[in-house]
N, CA, C and O atoms as a GROMACS GRO file, in nm:
protein
  616
    1MET      N    1   0.086  -0.118   0.000
    1MET     CA    2   0.000   0.000   0.000
    1MET      C    3   0.090   0.124   0.000
    1MET      O    4   0.169   0.142   0.092
    2PRO      N    5   0.079   0.206  -0.099
    2PRO     CA    6   0.165   0.325  -0.103
    2PRO      C    7   0.126   0.425   0.007
    2PRO      O    8   0.009   0.438   0.044
    3LEU      N    9   0.227   0.493   0.057
    3LEU     CA   10   0.203   0.592   0.162
    3LEU      C   11   0.112   0.705   0.114
    3LEU      O   12   0.046   0.770   0.195
    4SER      N   13   0.109   0.728  -0.016
    4SER     CA   14   0.026   0.837  -0.069
    4SER      C   15  -0.123   0.812  -0.045
    4SER      O   16  -0.204   0.904  -0.059
    5SER      N   17  -0.159   0.688  -0.009
    5SER     CA   18  -0.300   0.658   0.013
    5SER      C   19  -0.350   0.706   0.150
    5SER      O   20  -0.471   0.710   0.173
    6THR      N   21  -0.260   0.743   0.239
    6THR     CA   22  -0.303   0.791   0.370
    6THR      C   23  -0.331   0.941   0.364
    6THR      O   24  -0.259   1.015   0.298
    7TYR      N   25  -0.436   0.984   0.434
    7TYR     CA   26  -0.474   1.125   0.432
    7TYR      C   27  -0.359   1.216   0.470
    7TYR      O   28  -0.348   1.327   0.418
    8LEU      N   29  -0.274   1.172   0.558
    8LEU     CA   30  -0.168   1.257   0.612
    8LEU      C   31  -0.068   1.300   0.504
    8LEU      O   32  -0.010   1.408   0.513
    9LEU      N   33  -0.048   1.216   0.404
    9LEU     CA   34   0.057   1.242   0.305
    9LEU      C   35   0.003   1.275   0.166
    9LEU      O   36   0.080   1.283   0.070
   10LYS      N   37  -0.128   1.293   0.155
   10LYS     CA   38  -0.188   1.326   0.025
   10LYS      C   39  -0.130   1.458  -0.027
   10LYS      O   40  -0.109   1.553   0.048
   11GLY      N   41  -0.106   1.459  -0.156
   11GLY     CA   42  -0.058   1.581  -0.220
   11GLY      C   43   0.093   1.597  -0.220
   11GLY      O   44   0.144   1.692  -0.278
   12LEU      N   45   0.164   1.505  -0.157
   12LEU     CA   46   0.310   1.514  -0.159
   12LEU      C   47   0.362   1.456  -0.290
   12LEU      O   48   0.304   1.362  -0.345
   13SER      N   49   0.472   1.512  -0.338
   13SER     CA   50   0.533   1.463  -0.461
   13SER      C   51   0.590   1.323  -0.439
   13SER      O   52   0.611   1.280  -0.326
   14GLU      N   53   0.616   1.254  -0.550
   14GLU     CA   54   0.676   1.120  -0.541
   14GLU      C   55   0.811   1.126  -0.470
   14GLU      O   56   0.844   1.036  -0.393
   15ALA      N   57   0.888   1.231  -0.495
   15ALA     CA   58   1.019   1.244  -0.432
   15ALA      C   59   1.006   1.259  -0.280
   15ALA      O   60   1.081   1.198  -0.205
   16ARG      N   61   0.909   1.339  -0.237
   16ARG     CA   62   0.888   1.356  -0.092
   16ARG      C   63   0.835   1.228  -0.029
   16ARG      O   64   0.876   1.191   0.081
   17LEU      N   65   0.743   1.160  -0.098
   17LEU     CA   66   0.692   1.033  -0.048
   17LEU      C   67   0.805   0.930  -0.036
   17LEU      O   68   0.807   0.850   0.058
   18GLN      N   69   0.896   0.932  -0.132
   18GLN     CA   70   1.009   0.838  -0.127
   18GLN      C   71   1.099   0.867  -0.007
   18GLN      O   72   1.149   0.774   0.056
   19GLN      N   73   1.118   0.995   0.026
   19GLN     CA   74   1.198   1.030   0.144
   19GLN      C   75   1.134   0.974   0.270
   19GLN      O   76   1.202   0.920   0.357
   20ILE      N   77   1.003   0.988   0.279
   20ILE     CA   78   0.932   0.936   0.396
   20ILE      C   79   0.937   0.783   0.398
   20ILE      O   80   0.959   0.722   0.502
   21ASN      N   81   0.917   0.724   0.283
   21ASN     CA   82   0.923   0.577   0.272
   21ASN      C   83   1.060   0.524   0.313
   21ASN      O   84   1.070   0.420   0.378
   22ASP      N   85   1.166   0.596   0.275
   22ASP     CA   86   1.302   0.556   0.313
   22ASP      C   87   1.322   0.560   0.465
   22ASP      O   88   1.402   0.484   0.519
   23ALA      N   89   1.249   0.647   0.532
   23ALA     CA   90   1.260   0.659   0.679
   23ALA      C   91   1.168   0.562   0.751
   23ALA      O   92   1.180   0.542   0.872
   24ALA      N   93   1.076   0.501   0.679
   24ALA     CA   94   0.975   0.413   0.739
   24ALA      C   95   1.024   0.269   0.747
   24ALA      O   96   1.121   0.230   0.681
   25SER      N   97   0.954   0.191   0.829
   25SER     CA   98   0.982   0.048   0.837
   25SER      C   99   0.850  -0.027   0.852
   25SER      O  100   0.749   0.029   0.894
   26GLU      N  101   0.854  -0.154   0.818
   26GLU     CA  102   0.734  -0.236   0.829
   26GLU      C  103   0.730  -0.302   0.966
   26GLU      O  104   0.833  -0.344   1.019
   27LEU      N  105   0.610  -0.311   1.021
   27LEU     CA  106   0.590  -0.370   1.152
   27LEU      C  107   0.477  -0.471   1.143
   27LEU      O  108   0.367  -0.437   1.100
   28GLU      N  109   0.503  -0.594   1.183
   28GLU     CA  110   0.400  -0.696   1.188
   28GLU      C  111   0.364  -0.718   1.335
   28GLU      O  112   0.451  -0.738   1.419
   29ILE      N  113   0.233  -0.714   1.365
   29ILE     CA  114   0.190  -0.735   1.503
   29ILE      C  115   0.078  -0.839   1.506
   29ILE      O  116   0.002  -0.854   1.411
   30LEU      N  117   0.071  -0.909   1.617
   30LEU     CA  118  -0.026  -1.016   1.633
   30LEU      C  119  -0.149  -0.968   1.708
   30LEU      O  120  -0.144  -0.873   1.786
   31LYS      N  121  -0.259  -1.036   1.682
   31LYS     CA  122  -0.384  -1.009   1.751
   31LYS      C  123  -0.358  -1.008   1.902
   31LYS      O  124  -0.290  -1.096   1.956
   32GLY      N  125  -0.414  -0.906   1.970
   32GLY     CA  126  -0.398  -0.893   2.114
   32GLY      C  127  -0.287  -0.797   2.156
   32GLY      O  128  -0.285  -0.752   2.270
   33HIS      N  129  -0.196  -0.767   2.065
   33HIS     CA  130  -0.085  -0.676   2.096
   33HIS      C  131  -0.137  -0.533   2.114
   33HIS      O  132  -0.218  -0.486   2.035
   34ILE      N  133  -0.089  -0.466   2.218
   34ILE     CA  134  -0.121  -0.325   2.241
   34ILE      C  135  -0.015  -0.243   2.168
   34ILE      O  136   0.103  -0.251   2.200
   35LEU      N  137  -0.059  -0.165   2.071
   35LEU     CA  138   0.034  -0.083   1.992
   35LEU      C  139   0.081   0.036   2.074
   35LEU      O  140   0.200   0.068   2.078
   36PHE      N  141  -0.015   0.104   2.140
   36PHE     CA  142   0.018   0.214   2.232
   36PHE      C  143  -0.100   0.239   2.324
   36PHE      O  144  -0.213   0.200   2.295
   37GLN      N  145  -0.070   0.306   2.436
   37GLN     CA  146  -0.170   0.337   2.538
   37GLN      C  147  -0.201   0.487   2.538
   37GLN      O  148  -0.113   0.571   2.517
   38GLU      N  149  -0.326   0.519   2.560
   38GLU     CA  150  -0.369   0.658   2.573
   38GLU      C  151  -0.285   0.727   2.679
   38GLU      O  152  -0.267   0.674   2.789
   39GLY      N  153  -0.234   0.846   2.646
   39GLY     CA  154  -0.155   0.924   2.740
   39GLY      C  155  -0.007   0.894   2.738
   39GLY      O  156   0.072   0.969   2.796
   40SER      N  157   0.034   0.786   2.672
   40SER     CA  158   0.176   0.753   2.666
   40SER      C  159   0.246   0.843   2.563
   40SER      O  160   0.181   0.898   2.473
   41PRO      N  161   0.378   0.858   2.576
   41PRO     CA  162   0.451   0.941   2.480
   41PRO      C  163   0.430   0.891   2.338
   41PRO      O  164   0.445   0.772   2.309
   42ALA      N  165   0.396   0.984   2.249
   42ALA     CA  166   0.368   0.950   2.110
   42ALA      C  167   0.492   0.980   2.027
   42ALA      O  168   0.525   1.096   2.002
   43ASP      N  169   0.560   0.876   1.986
   43ASP     CA  170   0.684   0.895   1.911
   43ASP      C  171   0.682   0.830   1.773
   43ASP      O  172   0.783   0.831   1.702
   44GLN      N  173   0.566   0.772   1.736
   44GLN     CA  174   0.556   0.707   1.606
   44GLN      C  175   0.418   0.728   1.547
   44GLN      O  176   0.318   0.738   1.619
   45VAL      N  177   0.414   0.734   1.416
   45VAL     CA  178   0.288   0.736   1.343
   45VAL      C  179   0.287   0.610   1.256
   45VAL      O  180   0.391   0.568   1.206
   46TYR      N  181   0.169   0.553   1.240
   46TYR     CA  182   0.156   0.426   1.169
   46TYR      C  183   0.057   0.440   1.054
   46TYR      O  184  -0.035   0.522   1.059
   47VAL      N  185   0.078   0.360   0.950
   47VAL     CA  186  -0.017   0.349   0.840
   47VAL      C  187  -0.054   0.201   0.830
   47VAL      O  188   0.033   0.115   0.817
   48LEU      N  189  -0.183   0.172   0.837
   48LEU     CA  190  -0.229   0.035   0.830
   48LEU      C  191  -0.215  -0.020   0.689
   48LEU      O  192  -0.261   0.042   0.593
   49GLU      N  193  -0.150  -0.135   0.678
   49GLU     CA  194  -0.136  -0.203   0.549
   49GLU      C  195  -0.241  -0.313   0.539
   49GLU      O  196  -0.306  -0.328   0.436
   50SER      N  197  -0.256  -0.390   0.646
   50SER     CA  198  -0.356  -0.497   0.651
   50SER      C  199  -0.386  -0.529   0.796
   50SER      O  200  -0.309  -0.495   0.886
   51GLY      N  201  -0.500  -0.596   0.818
   51GLY     CA  202  -0.540  -0.631   0.954
   51GLY      C  203  -0.640  -0.534   1.011
   51GLY      O  204  -0.709  -0.463   0.938
   52ALA      N  205  -0.647  -0.530   1.143
   52ALA     CA  206  -0.743  -0.442   1.210
   52ALA      C  207  -0.689  -0.396   1.345
   52ALA      O  208  -0.633  -0.475   1.422
   53ILE      N  209  -0.706  -0.267   1.371
   53ILE     CA  210  -0.663  -0.205   1.496
   53ILE      C  211  -0.785  -0.140   1.562
   53ILE      O  212  -0.855  -0.060   1.499
   54GLU      N  213  -0.809  -0.175   1.688
   54GLU     CA  214  -0.919  -0.115   1.762
   54GLU      C  215  -0.866   0.005   1.840
   54GLU      O  216  -0.764  -0.003   1.908
   55MET      N  217  -0.938   0.116   1.829
   55MET     CA  218  -0.904   0.237   1.902
   55MET      C  219  -0.994   0.244   2.026
   55MET      O  220  -1.116   0.225   2.016
   56LEU      N  221  -0.935   0.272   2.142
   56LEU     CA  222  -1.008   0.274   2.268
   56LEU      C  223  -0.976   0.400   2.346
   56LEU      O  224  -0.870   0.459   2.330
   57THR      N  225  -1.071   0.442   2.431
   57THR     CA  226  -1.046   0.554   2.520
   57THR      C  227  -1.071   0.510   2.663
   57THR      O  228  -1.163   0.433   2.691
   58ARG      N  229  -0.990   0.559   2.752
   58ARG     CA  230  -1.000   0.526   2.894
   58ARG      C  231  -1.118   0.601   2.954
   58ARG      O  232  -1.125   0.724   2.947
   59VAL      N  233  -1.210   0.527   3.012
   59VAL     CA  234  -1.329   0.587   3.073
   59VAL      C  235  -1.313   0.594   3.224
   59VAL      O  236  -1.349   0.694   3.286
   60ASP      N  237  -1.259   0.491   3.281
   60ASP     CA  238  -1.243   0.481   3.426
   60ASP      C  239  -1.121   0.393   3.450
   60ASP      O  240  -1.069   0.330   3.357
   61ASP      N  241  -1.076   0.388   3.572
   61ASP     CA  242  -0.962   0.302   3.603
   61ASP      C  243  -0.990   0.159   3.558
   61ASP      O  244  -1.086   0.096   3.603
   62GLY      N  245  -0.907   0.110   3.469
   62GLY     CA  246  -0.918  -0.027   3.424
   62GLY      C  247  -1.023  -0.052   3.318
   62GLY      O  248  -1.037  -0.166   3.274
   63PHE      N  249  -1.097   0.048   3.275
   63PHE     CA  250  -1.201   0.027   3.175
   63PHE      C  251  -1.174   0.116   3.054
   63PHE      O  252  -1.156   0.237   3.067
   64GLU      N  253  -1.171   0.052   2.937
   64GLU     CA  254  -1.154   0.127   2.813
   64GLU      C  255  -1.274   0.104   2.724
   64GLU      O  256  -1.323  -0.008   2.710
   65LEU      N  257  -1.321   0.211   2.665
   65LEU     CA  258  -1.437   0.208   2.577
   65LEU      C  259  -1.391   0.205   2.432
   65LEU      O  260  -1.314   0.291   2.391
   66PRO      N  261  -1.438   0.106   2.353
   66PRO     CA  262  -1.403   0.105   2.211
   66PRO      C  263  -1.459   0.228   2.140
   66PRO      O  264  -1.574   0.266   2.161
   67VAL      N  265  -1.377   0.289   2.056
   67VAL     CA  266  -1.417   0.407   1.979
   67VAL      C  267  -1.441   0.367   1.834
   67VAL      O  268  -1.542   0.406   1.774
   68SER      N  269  -1.349   0.290   1.778
   68SER     CA  270  -1.362   0.246   1.640
   68SER      C  271  -1.266   0.131   1.613
   68SER      O  272  -1.175   0.104   1.691
   69ILE      N  273  -1.289   0.064   1.502
   69ILE     CA  274  -1.196  -0.038   1.454
   69ILE      C  275  -1.151   0.007   1.315
   69ILE      O  276  -1.232   0.031   1.226
   70ILE      N  277  -1.020   0.018   1.301
   70ILE     CA  278  -0.962   0.062   1.174
   70ILE      C  279  -0.924  -0.062   1.094
   70ILE      O  280  -0.840  -0.142   1.136
   71ARG      N  281  -0.987  -0.074   0.977
   71ARG     CA  282  -0.963  -0.190   0.890
   71ARG      C  283  -0.916  -0.149   0.751
   71ARG      O  284  -0.864  -0.232   0.676
   72SER      N  285  -0.935  -0.024   0.716
   72SER     CA  286  -0.906   0.021   0.579
   72SER      C  287  -0.756   0.044   0.560
   72SER      O  288  -0.696   0.125   0.629
   73PRO      N  289  -0.696  -0.028   0.465
   73PRO     CA  290  -0.555  -0.002   0.435
   73PRO      C  291  -0.534   0.145   0.398
   73PRO      O  292  -0.614   0.206   0.328
   74GLY      N  293  -0.424   0.200   0.448
   74GLY     CA  294  -0.394   0.340   0.422
   74GLY      C  295  -0.436   0.432   0.535
   74GLY      O  296  -0.398   0.549   0.535
   75ARG      N  297  -0.513   0.382   0.631
   75ARG     CA  298  -0.555   0.467   0.743
   75ARG      C  299  -0.435   0.495   0.834
   75ARG      O  300  -0.353   0.406   0.860
   76CYS      N  301  -0.427   0.616   0.880
   76CYS     CA  302  -0.320   0.662   0.966
   76CYS      C  303  -0.360   0.642   1.113
   76CYS      O  304  -0.474   0.669   1.151
   77ILE      N  305  -0.266   0.596   1.193
   77ILE     CA  306  -0.289   0.573   1.335
   77ILE      C  307  -0.177   0.643   1.412
   77ILE      O  308  -0.060   0.626   1.380
   78GLY      N  309  -0.213   0.720   1.513
   78GLY     CA  310  -0.111   0.782   1.598
   78GLY      C  311  -0.064   0.917   1.550
   78GLY      O  312   0.049   0.957   1.578
   79ALA      N  313  -0.149   0.989   1.477
   79ALA     CA  314  -0.109   1.121   1.426
   79ALA      C  315  -0.086   1.222   1.537
   79ALA      O  316  -0.027   1.327   1.514
   80SER      N  317  -0.132   1.191   1.658
   80SER     CA  318  -0.107   1.282   1.770
   80SER      C  319   0.042   1.290   1.801
   80SER      O  320   0.086   1.376   1.878
   81SER      N  321   0.121   1.202   1.742
   81SER     CA  322   0.266   1.209   1.760
   81SER      C  323   0.326   1.330   1.687
   81SER      O  324   0.444   1.360   1.702
   82LEU      N  325   0.243   1.398   1.607
   82LEU     CA  326   0.293   1.511   1.529
   82LEU      C  327   0.265   1.647   1.593
   82LEU      O  328   0.312   1.750   1.544
   83VAL      N  329   0.188   1.648   1.702
   83VAL     CA  330   0.154   1.775   1.766
   83VAL      C  331   0.178   1.768   1.917
   83VAL      O  332   0.151   1.665   1.980
   84PRO      N  333   0.228   1.876   1.974
   84PRO     CA  334   0.247   1.878   2.119
   84PRO      C  335   0.114   1.854   2.189
   84PRO      O  336   0.011   1.898   2.138
   85PRO      N  337   0.112   1.789   2.300
   85PRO     CA  338   0.224   1.748   2.385
   85PRO      C  339   0.283   1.612   2.351
   85PRO      O  340   0.348   1.550   2.435
   86TYR      N  341   0.262   1.565   2.228
   86TYR     CA  342   0.318   1.440   2.180
   86TYR      C  343   0.280   1.322   2.270
   86TYR      O  344   0.365   1.246   2.317
   87GLN      N  345   0.148   1.310   2.291
   87GLN     CA  346   0.093   1.198   2.367
   87GLN      C  347  -0.021   1.137   2.285
   87GLN      O  348  -0.099   1.208   2.222
   88TYR      N  349  -0.029   1.006   2.288
   88TYR     CA  350  -0.137   0.939   2.216
   88TYR      C  351  -0.269   0.974   2.284
   88TYR      O  352  -0.281   0.966   2.406
   89SER      N  353  -0.369   1.011   2.204
   89SER     CA  354  -0.498   1.052   2.257
   89SER      C  355  -0.593   0.935   2.276
   89SER      O  356  -0.697   0.949   2.341
   90LEU      N  357  -0.558   0.819   2.221
   90LEU     CA  358  -0.636   0.696   2.237
   90LEU      C  359  -0.538   0.580   2.254
   90LEU      O  360  -0.418   0.596   2.234
   91SER      N  361  -0.591   0.466   2.292
   91SER     CA  362  -0.512   0.343   2.293
   91SER      C  363  -0.540   0.268   2.163
   91SER      O  364  -0.646   0.285   2.103
   92ALA      N  365  -0.444   0.187   2.121
   92ALA     CA  366  -0.459   0.109   1.998
   92ALA      C  367  -0.424  -0.037   2.027
   92ALA      O  368  -0.314  -0.068   2.075
   93LYS      N  369  -0.519  -0.125   1.997
   93LYS     CA  370  -0.500  -0.268   2.021
   93LYS      C  371  -0.525  -0.345   1.892
   93LYS      O  372  -0.623  -0.320   1.822
   94CYS      N  373  -0.436  -0.436   1.862
   94CYS     CA  374  -0.450  -0.517   1.742
   94CYS      C  375  -0.559  -0.622   1.766
   94CYS      O  376  -0.548  -0.703   1.858
   95VAL      N  377  -0.664  -0.621   1.683
   95VAL     CA  378  -0.774  -0.718   1.697
   95VAL      C  379  -0.774  -0.820   1.584
   95VAL      O  380  -0.859  -0.910   1.581
   96GLU      N  381  -0.681  -0.807   1.493
   96GLU     CA  382  -0.659  -0.901   1.382
   96GLU      C  383  -0.513  -0.885   1.347
   96GLU      O  384  -0.465  -0.772   1.336
   97ASP      N  385  -0.440  -0.993   1.328
   97ASP     CA  386  -0.299  -0.980   1.290
   97ASP      C  387  -0.287  -0.868   1.187
   97ASP      O  388  -0.368  -0.858   1.095
   98ALA      N  389  -0.184  -0.784   1.203
   98ALA     CA  390  -0.176  -0.664   1.119
   98ALA      C  391  -0.033  -0.638   1.072
   98ALA      O  392   0.064  -0.681   1.133
   99VAL      N  393  -0.026  -0.568   0.961
   99VAL     CA  394   0.100  -0.516   0.908
   99VAL      C  395   0.083  -0.365   0.899
   99VAL      O  396  -0.015  -0.315   0.844
  100LEU      N  397   0.180  -0.294   0.955
  100LEU     CA  398   0.176  -0.148   0.958
  100LEU      C  399   0.307  -0.093   0.901
  100LEU      O  400   0.412  -0.157   0.908
  101THR      N  401   0.298   0.027   0.846
  101THR     CA  402   0.419   0.103   0.814
  101THR      C  403   0.439   0.197   0.932
  101THR      O  404   0.347   0.270   0.970
  102LYS      N  405   0.558   0.195   0.989
  102LYS     CA  406   0.589   0.274   1.108
  102LYS      C  407   0.686   0.385   1.069
  102LYS      O  408   0.787   0.361   1.003
  103ILE      N  409   0.653   0.507   1.111
  103ILE     CA  410   0.741   0.621   1.086
  103ILE      C  411   0.771   0.687   1.221
  103ILE      O  412   0.679   0.730   1.291
  104GLN      N  413   0.897   0.694   1.256
  104GLN     CA  414   0.938   0.759   1.380
  104GLN      C  415   0.913   0.910   1.369
  104GLN      O  416   0.945   0.971   1.267
  105ARG      N  417   0.858   0.969   1.473
  105ARG     CA  418   0.833   1.114   1.473
  105ARG      C  419   0.961   1.191   1.447
  105ARG      O  420   0.961   1.286   1.369
  106LYS      N  421   1.070   1.153   1.512
  106LYS     CA  422   1.196   1.227   1.496
  106LYS      C  423   1.244   1.225   1.351
  106LYS      O  424   1.298   1.324   1.302
  107ASP      N  425   1.224   1.112   1.282
  107ASP     CA  426   1.265   1.103   1.142
  107ASP      C  427   1.178   1.192   1.054
  107ASP      O  428   1.228   1.263   0.967
  108LEU      N  429   1.047   1.187   1.077
  108LEU     CA  430   0.956   1.271   1.000
  108LEU      C  431   0.983   1.418   1.030
  108LEU      O  432   0.979   1.502   0.940
  109GLN      N  433   1.009   1.449   1.157
  109GLN     CA  434   1.037   1.588   1.195
  109GLN      C  435   1.163   1.640   1.126
  109GLN      O  436   1.168   1.756   1.085
  110GLN      N  437   1.264   1.556   1.114
  110GLN     CA  438   1.387   1.597   1.043
  110GLN      C  439   1.358   1.630   0.898
  110GLN      O  440   1.409   1.729   0.844
  111LEU      N  441   1.275   1.548   0.833
  111LEU     CA  442   1.238   1.575   0.694
  111LEU      C  443   1.160   1.705   0.682
  111LEU      O  444   1.182   1.784   0.591
  112ILE      N  445   1.068   1.727   0.776
  112ILE     CA  446   0.987   1.850   0.776
  112ILE      C  447   1.074   1.973   0.800
  112ILE      O  448   1.054   2.077   0.737
  113ASP      N  449   1.170   1.960   0.891
  113ASP     CA  450   1.259   2.073   0.920
  113ASP      C  451   1.340   2.112   0.796
  113ASP      O  452   1.369   2.230   0.775
  114LYS      N  453   1.376   2.013   0.714
  114LYS     CA  454   1.453   2.040   0.592
  114LYS      C  455   1.365   2.091   0.479
  114LYS      O  456   1.412   2.161   0.389
  115ASP      N  457   1.236   2.055   0.483
  115ASP     CA  458   1.145   2.086   0.372
  115ASP      C  459   1.013   2.137   0.430
  115ASP      O  460   0.920   2.060   0.455
  116GLN      N  461   1.006   2.267   0.451
  116GLN     CA  462   0.888   2.325   0.516
  116GLN      C  463   0.761   2.311   0.432
  116GLN      O  464   0.652   2.307   0.487
  117ALA      N  465   0.774   2.304   0.300
  117ALA     CA  466   0.656   2.283   0.215
  117ALA      C  467   0.595   2.145   0.243
  117ALA      O  468   0.473   2.130   0.244
  118MET      N  469   0.681   2.046   0.266
  118MET     CA  470   0.633   1.913   0.304
  118MET      C  471   0.558   1.922   0.436
  118MET      O  472   0.449   1.866   0.450
  119GLY      N  473   0.617   1.991   0.531
  119GLY     CA  474   0.554   2.007   0.662
  119GLY      C  475   0.420   2.077   0.654
  119GLY      O  476   0.325   2.039   0.722
  120TYR      N  477   0.413   2.179   0.570
  120TYR     CA  478   0.286   2.252   0.554
  120TYR      C  479   0.178   2.158   0.500
  120TYR      O  480   0.066   2.157   0.550
  121THR      N  481   0.211   2.079   0.399
  121THR     CA  482   0.113   1.987   0.340
  121THR      C  483   0.068   1.884   0.443
  121THR      O  484  -0.052   1.857   0.455
  122ILE      N  485   0.161   1.828   0.516
  122ILE     CA  486   0.126   1.727   0.618
  122ILE      C  487   0.037   1.788   0.725
  122ILE      O  488  -0.064   1.728   0.762
  123MET      N  489   0.072   1.905   0.774
  123MET     CA  490  -0.008   1.966   0.881
  123MET      C  491  -0.144   2.014   0.830
  123MET      O  492  -0.242   2.008   0.904
  124ALA      N  493  -0.152   2.060   0.706
  124ALA     CA  494  -0.281   2.098   0.648
  124ALA      C  495  -0.370   1.974   0.634
  124ALA      O  496  -0.490   1.980   0.661
  125ASN      N  497  -0.311   1.862   0.592
  125ASN     CA  498  -0.387   1.737   0.582
  125ASN      C  499  -0.436   1.692   0.719
  125ASN      O  500  -0.550   1.648   0.734
  126LEU      N  501  -0.350   1.704   0.819
  126LEU     CA  502  -0.388   1.665   0.956
  126LEU      C  503  -0.501   1.754   1.006
  126LEU      O  504  -0.597   1.705   1.066
  127ALA      N  505  -0.491   1.884   0.983
  127ALA     CA  506  -0.596   1.977   1.027
  127ALA      C  507  -0.729   1.945   0.959
  127ALA      O  508  -0.833   1.945   1.024
  128GLN      N  509  -0.727   1.917   0.830
  128GLN     CA  510  -0.850   1.882   0.758
  128GLN      C  511  -0.910   1.753   0.814
  128GLN      O  512  -1.032   1.744   0.832
  129HIS      N  513  -0.826   1.656   0.839
  129HIS     CA  514  -0.874   1.529   0.895
  129HIS      C  515  -0.939   1.551   1.032
  129HIS      O  516  -1.045   1.496   1.060
  130LEU      N  517  -0.875   1.629   1.115
  130LEU     CA  518  -0.931   1.654   1.249
  130LEU      C  519  -1.063   1.730   1.241
  130LEU      O  520  -1.155   1.704   1.319
  131LEU      N  521  -1.074   1.824   1.147
  131LEU     CA  522  -1.201   1.894   1.128
  131LEU      C  523  -1.310   1.798   1.080
  131LEU      O  524  -1.424   1.806   1.126
  132ASP      N  525  -1.275   1.707   0.990
  132ASP     CA  526  -1.372   1.607   0.944
  132ASP      C  527  -1.416   1.518   1.059
  132ASP      O  528  -1.534   1.486   1.071
  133ARG      N  529  -1.323   1.477   1.143
  133ARG     CA  530  -1.358   1.393   1.259
  133ARG      C  531  -1.445   1.469   1.357
  133ARG      O  532  -1.536   1.411   1.417
  134LEU      N  533  -1.420   1.598   1.375
  134LEU     CA  534  -1.502   1.680   1.463
  134LEU      C  535  -1.645   1.688   1.410
  134LEU      O  536  -1.741   1.679   1.486
  135LYS      N  537  -1.659   1.706   1.279
  135LYS     CA  538  -1.793   1.709   1.217
  135LYS      C  539  -1.865   1.576   1.238
  135LYS      O  540  -1.984   1.574   1.272
  136GLU      N  541  -1.793   1.465   1.219
  136GLU     CA  542  -1.853   1.332   1.241
  136GLU      C  543  -1.897   1.315   1.385
  136GLU      O  544  -2.005   1.263   1.412
  137THR      N  545  -1.815   1.360   1.478
  137THR     CA  546  -1.848   1.348   1.620
  137THR      C  547  -1.971   1.431   1.652
  137THR      O  548  -2.060   1.384   1.724
  138ARG      N  549  -1.977   1.551   1.601
  138ARG     CA  550  -2.095   1.636   1.624
  138ARG      C  551  -2.220   1.570   1.568
  138ARG      O  552  -2.325   1.572   1.632
  139HIS      N  553  -2.210   1.512   1.450
  139HIS     CA  554  -2.323   1.443   1.389
  139HIS      C  555  -2.369   1.326   1.478
  139HIS      O  556  -2.489   1.310   1.502
  140GLU      N  557  -2.275   1.247   1.526
  140GLU     CA  558  -2.308   1.135   1.615
  140GLU      C  559  -2.372   1.184   1.744
  140GLU      O  560  -2.468   1.124   1.793
  141LEU      N  561  -2.321   1.293   1.800
  141LEU     CA  562  -2.380   1.348   1.922
  141LEU      C  563  -2.524   1.393   1.899
  141LEU      O  564  -2.611   1.372   1.984
  142LYS      N  565  -2.549   1.455   1.785
  142LYS     CA  566  -2.685   1.498   1.753
  142LYS      C  567  -2.779   1.378   1.748
  142LYS      O  568  -2.890   1.383   1.800
  143ILE      N  569  -2.734   1.270   1.686
  143ILE     CA  570  -2.816   1.149   1.679
  143ILE      C  571  -2.843   1.096   1.820
  143ILE      O  572  -2.957   1.061   1.852
  144HIS      N  573  -2.741   1.088   1.903
  144HIS     CA  574  -2.758   1.037   2.039
  144HIS      C  575  -2.851   1.127   2.122
  144HIS      O  576  -2.936   1.078   2.195
  145PHE      N  577  -2.833   1.257   2.109
  145PHE     CA  578  -2.918   1.348   2.186
  145PHE      C  579  -3.063   1.344   2.138
  145PHE      O  580  -3.155   1.352   2.220
  146LYS      N  581  -3.084   1.331   2.007
  146LYS     CA  582  -3.221   1.318   1.956
  146LYS      C  583  -3.286   1.191   2.011
  146LYS      O  584  -3.402   1.193   2.052
  147THR      N  585  -3.212   1.083   2.011
  147THR     CA  586  -3.263   0.956   2.064
  147THR      C  587  -3.294   0.969   2.212
  147THR      O  588  -3.399   0.925   2.258
  148LEU      N  589  -3.202   1.029   2.286
  148LEU     CA  590  -3.222   1.048   2.430
  148LEU      C  591  -3.343   1.140   2.455
  148LEU      O  592  -3.425   1.112   2.542
  149PHE      N  593  -3.353   1.248   2.379
  149PHE     CA  594  -3.463   1.342   2.396
  149PHE      C  595  -3.597   1.275   2.370
  149PHE      O  596  -3.694   1.297   2.444
  150ARG      N  597  -3.603   1.193   2.264
  150ARG     CA  598  -3.727   1.123   2.231
  150ARG      C  599  -3.764   1.025   2.341
  150ARG      O  600  -3.882   1.014   2.376
  151SER      N  601  -3.666   0.952   2.396
  151SER     CA  602  -3.698   0.852   2.499
  151SER      C  603  -3.742   0.919   2.629
  151SER      O  604  -3.825   0.863   2.701
  152VAL      N  605  -3.690   1.035   2.659
  152VAL     CA  606  -3.729   1.108   2.780
  152VAL      C  607  -3.868   1.168   2.765
  152VAL      O  608  -3.944   1.176   2.862
  153HIS      N  609  -3.903   1.209   2.644
  153HIS     CA  610  -4.032   1.275   2.621
  153HIS      C  611  -4.137   1.184   2.562
  153HIS      O  612  -4.237   1.231   2.508
  154SER      N  613  -4.116   1.052   2.571
  154SER     CA  614  -4.216   0.959   2.519
  154SER      C  615  -4.304   0.906   2.630
  154SER      O  616  -4.394   0.826   2.605
   0.00000   0.00000   0.00000
């Protein structure tokens, strides 16, 4: 799966994608493996090649609530490693044996420092993705509140 398929790297030239690919490595993980924990230092960003990763959020001590399962090749996981305070905002658990492309934040940061146009494109893509996720969340909240409102007033 080419890196250009992930939202984070869309619009980058082949030469820039090759630089990132040269800094990346492949990671195979087994079902049940915890990729990272919410709140832990975020030092890597991943692109799903195959398999499935469940994203979870900590609700209470010892309890994590599933947020989503990422199955689509090309989906980016761990983009919070690109923005301060460099902590993962969710936990990621492998729920199906998976292959990921792993990019170290420090390596990507070095490329961005050398090529600010690359950095601008990556950060603009990240901002657009976060805005899209915010819209989706708002839509889901509206559905939940409508359902709750109807059940209370029925």
